[in-house]
N, C-alpha and C positions, 0 to 999 in steps of 0.2 A: 701654582707656579712655585712656590716656595718648596713644596714637596719634589718637584722636578729639579730645581738647583740642588737640593741637598743629595738626591741621588746620582746627579752627573758630576757635581762637584761640591762635596760637602765642606771643603775648607773656604769656599767663598760664597757667602749669602748676603741679600738684600737686607738694608737696614730700614728702608722707607716702604711705604705703600705704593709710590709711584715707580718703584723699582729703578730709581736713578742714582742710588748711594749703595756700593757694595764694600764689604769689608771681610777679611779673613787673611787666609795664608796662601802662600804659593810656593811650591818646591822647586828650585833651582840648583842644579848640580849637587843633589842630595841634602841640601839645606833649606829649612823652613823659613820664609820671611813673611812679615806682616805687610799686607797691601790694602790699600784703600783706594776705589774707583769712583768718581764723580761724572755721571753721564748728564747732558743737557736735558732739560725737559722737553725740548721739542723733538727728541730722538735723534738718531744718527750718531756719529762720531765726532762731528766738528765741535771743538770746545770741550772735549771730554779731558778730564785730569786724572793722573795717577799720583798718589802719595806713598811713599815708602822710604825706607832708609837709604843712606848714601852707598851701602854696599850693594842693595839690589838694583839701584839706578845704574851702577857701573855695569852690572852683569845684564841688564835689559836695555843697554844702550842700543839703539837700532831696532829693538822690537817692541817698542811700546804700542805701536798700531795693532800688533798681532793681539796683546793682550785685550786692548780696547774692542776690537772686533768681536772677540770671543764672548767678553760679558755683554755686548750689544745683543748678540745673537740669543744669548740666554734670557735676555730682558724682553725679547719680542718673539712670542711663540710662532707668529707667521712668518718670522725670519729664520726658524730653525729649518735647515736643510740637510743637516748632516744626520744620516740615518744611524739607528743604534748599532752596537757591535754585532747583535744577532743578525742584522741584514747582511754584513759581509760574509759571515761564517755560513749563513744560509746561501748566499750566491755562490761561494766557492763550493759548497757540498753539491749544488745543483750543476754547476760547470764539469765537476768530476763524473757526475751520471752521465751527462750528455756528452763529454770528450772534449778536450782543450783543442783538438784538431779542428772542430768545427767553428771556432772563434775566429773571425777574421779582425775584429776591432772590439776595443772597450775605452771608454773615455777616462779621464783622470778621476772623475767623480764616481766611477763604477755605476753610472746609471744607464748609458747608452751602450747597447751591444749591437754587433752585427754577427749573425750566424750565418755560415754557407750551409747551402744543400744542393743536393744533385738529384735531378729526376732521372727516371729510367732510361730515357735517351741519352744521358750524359751532359745535358745542359746544366750550366750553373747557375744558381739563384742566390739571392742574399734576403734574409729576413732580418729587419732593423727593429729591435726591442727597446723600448724606454721605460725602465723600471721606476715605480713609484716608491717614495720613502717608506711606506708600510707595507712593502712587498713581503710576504705574497698575499696579504689580506686585500689589497687593491690590484686591479687587472692592470698589466702594463699597456702601453701604446704600442701597437705593431703596424708595420707597413712593408710593403713589398712592391716589387715592379711587376704588377699583375693586370690582366685586362678586365678583371671583376673585382668588386669590393672584397677586402680581405676580412672574412668572419672568423674570428678565434673565440673559441670557449674557454673560460678562465673561471675557476673557483679557488678559495684561500688553500686548498690543498694541491693546486696544480703545480707543476715546476716547468722548468725551461725544456727539459727533455721531452715532456708532454707536448708543449708548446711547439716544439720542432717536429714532433711527429704529425701533429695536425697540419703544419705547412707542407709536409711531404705529400699528405694525401690530397691537399688543395692542388699541389703541382700534378700530381697525377690525373686529377680530373680536367686538366689543361694541356696534358700531353699531345693529344690528338689535334688541338687547335696550333699548338706550336710546330707539330709535325707539318700541318699543312702550310703554314707561312714560312717554315723553313725550305721547304720544297719550292715555293714560289721564289723566295730570294736566292736560292741557289741556281735556278734555271731560267731566270728572266732578268731584264734590266729594271731595277726599280728606280723610279724618278723621285718619289716622295714615300715615305720620309727618308732623309738622307742616311740617317743612321737609325734604323728602327730600334725600338727597344722592346722588351717582351711586353709591355703593356699595350702597344700598338696594335690595333686591329685593322687599320687601313693600309692597303698598298696601290699605288699608282704604277701601272706597269706599261712600260713602252711596247707599242705595237709596230710602229713606223715612224718616220720623220713627223713630228708635230702631232702625232696621232697616238693617243693612250687611252687605258681603261682604268678608271679607279674603283677598286673592290673593297667592301666592307665585310670581313668575315665574323660571324657570330661566335664568340667563344664557346658558348653551350652546345651549339650546334653547327661545328666547323665544316661538316661536309655538305650542307645544304646549300643552294643556290645563293651566293652572296649578292647583297646589294651592288649594283654596277652603275657606273657613270661613264659613258664614253665622251672623251674630250679631243676636240680637233676641229679642223674645217668641216662644213656640214657634207660637202660632196664626198669627204673621205668617211666620215661618220655615219651618214645615213644607211649605208649598205650593211655595215656592221650592227647597227641598231635594228635593222629589220632582220638578220640572221638570229640576232639574239632573241627577238620576240617570237620568231617562228620556230625556233629549234629548243625552247625551254623544256618542252617535253622529253627530250633527250637527255636531260640531266640524270645522271647515275649515283646514287649515295653510296654505291660500292666503290667508286672510282674517286681518285683524287680531285681536287679543286682545279688545278692546273690543266689535268687531263680534259676535264669537263667543259672548261673554258675554250680550250682548243677546239673540241668537237661542236660545241654550240656556235662559236664565231666562225668556224671553218677556216682557222688560220694557223700558223705557227709563229710562236712568240720569239722575236729575237733574244738570243742568249749569250752569255760571256764567250761561249765557245763558238759562235758564229758572227758575232758584231762587236764592234767597239762602242762604249757608252757615248763617246763624243758624238757619234751620229744621231743622238736623240737630245744632246745637250745644247740646243739653239739659244742663242742670247735673245733677250727680249729687244723688239725693235725701236723701243723709247728709251729704256735706260741703259741699254746696252752691256747688260749683265744677265747671268744665267740664274742666280739666286737673288732674290730681295727678301732679305731677313730669311725666313723659311720657305717663302713661296718661290716655285719656278713658273716660267712661262705656261699657261694652260688655255689662253685664248687666241684663236689663229684667224686671220683674215679668209673668207670664204671664196675669195677670187682665185680660181685655181693657178693662175699664172703669177700670183702673188704668195699667198700662204705664209705671210709672216706671222710668228708667234708674238704674244705680249703677256705681261704680266696683268692680272685682272686690275690691280690698283693703278698701275701705270696707263692702261687704255682709259679707265674711268677718268682719271685726271686730264687726260689728253682731250678726251671728247668733251668734258665739262669746260676746259678752257676755250674751245673753238667757238669763235661769235657766231658761226653759222649752225651750230649744233642746236638741236632741239630735243624737247622730252615728251614722250607720250605714254601716259600710264607708268608702268615699271620700267621704260627703256629710255635711255638717252641716245641719240642718232647723231653720227657725224662722219668726216671723212676719215679713211685709213691713213695713218701717217705715211705709208709706203706708196701705195697704188692711187691713192685719192679717192677710191670708191666709197660710197656712203656707207658705213656700217652702224650697228647699234652696240652699245655697251650697258653695263649695269647701270641701274638708276640709283639715286641718293636713298629713295623710299626703301628698296630692297637689296641694300649693297651687299650683305653678308649671306643672303639666302639663295639669290639667282647665281647659278653657275656657268650654264651653258647659253649665254644670251648674246654672243657675237654674230649676230644674224643680218642676211642680206635684205635690203628692202627695195 
């Protein structure tokens, strides 16, 4: 520790083994002054004292805490967070090679950087890089809005420019996945998520009033038949489900996912060019709101003359509160709040897993 102090500040050295007493000189306004710092044995700065001449006290008035904190950091190796000068010179050199135009943000400690990148389709992406104090000997922490884990390779000889190039290759490997979702987003009404991010793989697409399909696209195989879940009243969903099962063999990997869904389901999806989104944003019949946190109504009464939608959570709480409700295995049964027909909702035992359980009995 003494060697570190002598290297970083040779004019201020510890006088005892506990590193609580420091003596030496400090330069203020081109003048050297004698200074002694006494730190509490318990650590920290509370109770620390500075001893110096009256001239230095006058010059340091209002800055005593800065001197104490500097000495405290030097006395605690685990508290040392300020990188050596080589860290900053290396960082500037790497940014010169990468290009300052790619830097979106850097924090005041020069640890966290946000680098922008553009894929071949012109989509903008951001790579967040958190550098370690021993950069480049230690691998930085990297994160980005991606549908797959961000796997980056780093060696002590690596640079930010090489890291950025790796990120561009990852973006290109996902380009087709985003092409598929962008096509869906621009040609259909998306009910969920409200504001899709680049990491979202699910889309709930409106088919009609209170009828929708939830698709989960595989980022590695985006043109394959996605996982599909039809949501809505049973009399409206059953014909679509039958078509989906009967026409799966028609799925063409050379065509887009949206085109395939049209052919397999034998429907035309409502689009911004043909419909208003308000046609599909029906409020929940219990809480009278469309969005409940991030959820939208996805449970519908199966009575054709009713067809009222509900949030899953609202429906479950309603059925559970009814004195006449009953539970059978994984189902809770009770009356519809609107038409008073007996309907079933999710059970406590499988509340988060069962999706389409609003069944007629």
